[in-house]
N, C-alpha and C positions, 0 to 999 in steps of 0.2 A: 242481523241488525244488533249491535251492541246493547247490554242492559244499561240503559241510561236513565238517571234521577234528576228531576228538575226542581229546584226549590228557590225560596225567595233569599236573595243576598242578604248576608249580614254587612252592617256598616263597615266593618274592618276588611271586607273582601272587595271593596269598590275598586281599590288600586289594583286588584288582579285583572278587572275589566280594563283598565286604564293602559296596563302593561299589555294586554291583547292588542289593543288599539295601535299603540306604539309599533309592535312587531309587524303590524299591517303597513306602515308607514303613514297612518293617520296622524293628526296633530290636534288631539282635542286641548280644550283650554285647560289651563293649569287647575282651576277649581270648579269647572262646569259639571263634571260627573257628581261631586259632591252636594252642589246645589239642587241637581235633578233628584238626587237620593233623598235629600231632605223634602222635597215637593212630595214626593210620592214613594216612600221606602218599599211598599209592596209591589212597585213596578220593575224592580230590579230582579232579575232571574239569573240563576247560575246552573249550568248544566254539569252533571259529573259522571263519570264511569270508573267504576272500582275505586272511588274516592279522590280521583284526580280530576283536575279542571278539564273540560271539554268544550265550554262554549259560555256565552252570556248573551244577555238581551235586556235593555232598559225599554220598557213601555210606561212612559210617564203621564199620568192624567192630571193636567192642572185645574180644570173644572169640567163642567157639563159641555163645554163648547170647545176646548182646546186640548190635545194631546200630542206627544212626541215619541217617536220610535228611534233609538239609535244603539249604538255599541253592540249591533246584532253581529256575533263573530262567533265561528266555530273553529276550534284548534285544528290546524291543518291535517293531522293524522287522522281525524275523525269526521271529516267533511266526506259528502256524497253518501251519508249513511242516516240521513232524515234527523240529525240531531237539531239543526236550526228550524226544520219544520215543526218538530216537537216543541221547540221553546216557545215559537210563534204561536202555536195552537193553545198553549198553556197561558201565554200572555192574553189571549183574546178571550178565554174562558174565565180568566180572573178579572176582567176590566170591568169597568162602571158600566152599566148597561146604556148610559146614555152618551157614551162616547163614540168615536168613530167605527171601533172595532164591531160595535154591533148594529150600526146602521144599515137598513136593507138598501141596496142599490138599485135604481130604477133607471138611471141614465148616466152615460160617461159624458162630461162637457170639456171641450178643449178647443184651442184657437187653430189647432192645425199647423203649427210650425213643425220644421224639421226636427228629428230627435224624438224624444219621450212622447210627444204630443200625437205623432203621426204612429208610432208604434203601439200606443194605446188605441188610436182609431182602427189601426190594422187588426188588432185583437178584437175590439168589440165588434167589427164587421164581419170578422171570420166566425164569431160565435153568435151572430144574429143579435147582438145586444143593443138596444137603443143609444145612440151617441150623437153628437153635434156640438155646436157652441157658434161664437162670434169670432169673425175675422176681419182684419182691415178691408177697407175698399180695393177692389181689384183682386181680391184674395191674396194679397201680398204676404210674401214670407222670405226668409232670408236667403232662400235658394231659388227664388223665383215664385210664379203663381202657384198657389196650393192647387194639386191635381184635382179635376173635376168629381173624382170618385169619392172624396171625402166629403160628407155631407155637412160642411160649416156654411153658416150665412154670413154674407158681406155686411158690415155695418154701412149704413148710407153715408157715413163721413166718420172723421175722427182718426185717432193715430193708434199705434201699437199699444201704448199705455191704456187709453180708453177702452180697447178690445179687451186686455186683460182684466181691467177693473169690472167689465161688466159681466164677464165669464165667472170671475169671483162671486160678485154679488147675486147672480142667478143660480148658484150652486150652494148646496148645503154643506159641503165639505170640500176641502182641496188637498191633494196629495202631491207633494213637492219632492222629486227625486233629482239629486245633484252630485256632482264630482267634486268633493272637498270643499269648494268654497262657491257660493251662491253670486252670480252675475248676471248682466243682461235681463232678458224677460223674466226669467226664473227669480231673480231677485225682486224685480218689480211685482211679481206675483205675490211674493212675501210682504211685500211693504203694503199692497192694496188688501191682502188677507188681514194683516195686523190693523189696518186704518178704517176699514169699512165696518159700520154698524147698521147697514141698512137691514141684515138680517144675520142671526148667528151662524158663524161659520167655524168649523171645525179645522185644524191644521195637523197634518200628519207629515212629518219630514223623515226622508229616508236618505241617509248620506253613504255614497259608495266610494270606493277607492278610485283614484284618478286613472290607475292602470286598468286597462280592459282585462288583462289576465288576473289580476288582483279580485276584480269584480267577479268573473267567472268562476273563481275558487269558492264564492261563498254559496 
């Protein structure tokens, strides 16, 4: 394992993170990174090996209820050597104790749709971790009825949107994983997360490349 140091990024180094994102084929907004940096300068980390750039991570805490993780990148030549894991671990150890990174997990809540929802349920079931959530009447999903092995509960009535909103409201935090652009049910989850005021919600957003090969290299 290489000797890697991780430190807080300086303001004049933010463009390095944007350049790494561009190399991955990502398309960050022209001024997004600078806005995030100004919101939480301590949340921007840079990994170095022998004085050279090895990776970066932005873990921005807006307040006690909302945070964002992005620009989570390791330079190709240093991947599969725990650089990303060490960056994430330092981000967690430095985070505000009220934010999502330090919340104890007691249950995974999801609607059981195809993709990330089922992947999360599979992982929770394999680990014996409590899981469940609300699903539309008839256990409806994009690919047909949700298999009975997934412990989701049918709503007595309502639409996909009402299902999503109820799962958001009954959760303390929401993890959103998406490929480059929000759409469909994922976009609706984010809208409900931002609009609901029934109970404090934390939002953690993780963007991955659209290419499976690119995502695997992370």
